LOMAR-959276 format. One record per residue (C-alpha): x, y negated, z negated. Coordinates in steps of 0.001 Angstrom, whole numbers, padded with zeros to 6 digits, always signed. Each point is the difference from the previous one (the first is absolute). Layout:
<rs>
XYZ/...
</rs>
This chain:
<rs>
-000047-000019+000039/+001619-003413+000611/-001517-003521-000436/-000333-002912+002744/+001541-003382-000174/-003411-001124-001061/-000622+002368-002577/+003811-000751-001528/+002409+002108+001605/+000884+002333-002575/-000195+001263-003535/+003050+000683-002372/-000839+002566-002776/+002404-000321-002741/-000066+003189-002157/-001383-002125-002612/-003290-000911+002204/+000079+003784+001353/-002100+002226-002349/+000224+003677-000530/-004075-000182-000188/-002261+003057+001246/-003392-000576+001243/-002222+002723+000073/-003090-001519+002489/-003465+001677-000452/-002724+000019+001941/-003277+000218-001957/-002698+002126+001982/-002949-001686-001638/-002142-003156+001156/-000572-001051-003246/+001732-003207-001609/+003610+001537-001775/+000231-000860-003489/+003627-000027-000705/-000404-000016-003752/-001743+003360+000142/+002580+001326+002628/+002750-000849-002110/-001379+001394-003175/-000804+003115+002125/+003055+000426+002084/+002323-001139-003299/-000488+003346-001914/+000205+002321+002997/+003292-001421+001707/+001863-000086-003370/+002496-002642+001494/+002925-000485-001965/+000293-003885+000305/-003774-000606+000948/-000831-001445+003216/-001723-003179+001057/-002652-000533+002540/-000823-002326+002719/-002928-000270+002465/+000799-000099+003770/-003702-000240+000951/-002389+002591+001733/+000191+002542-002876/+003795-000035-000328/+001711-000109-002802/+003849-000102-000334/+001495+001550-003020/+003590-001270-000916/+002227+001956-001856/+003934+000004-001074/+000565+003657+000192/+000277+001857+003024/-000548+003371-001724/-002783-000932-002024/-001702-000683+003874/+001291+003327+001225/-001548+001677-002509/-003027-001831+000488/+000025+000510+003324/+000382+003767-000478/-003443+000246-001719/-001917-001357+002715/-003109-000113+000744/-001677-002267-002318/-003539-001381-000182/-001655-002302-002151/-003675-000414-000546/-000697+002947+002255/+001824-001427+002662/+003349+000696+001864/+002837-002279-000165/+002799+000530+002484/+003238-001160-000724/+003824-000538+001398/+002991-001535-001097/+002438-002814+000929/+003493-000681-001450/+001013-004017-000228/
</rs>
């Protein structure tokens, strides 16, 4: 990926700015409005993440679960599929 001159030309990420976050993107296959607090309360004890996770909304029933431990995410992904409120949740991962 590259930026054109209008967009700024280049981006310099120092080690300080680059992260070791691992993001698990989850698509909730439901038409109901998502209750993020209820989702966090449900998945926290199920996933048992060592350092916990943060949640960001990406719209269209997609939540981004941000972890700082790749091994946690690998273990969580090994226990797919998940469901929430009797609806399937599809997940994928990206490392930043």
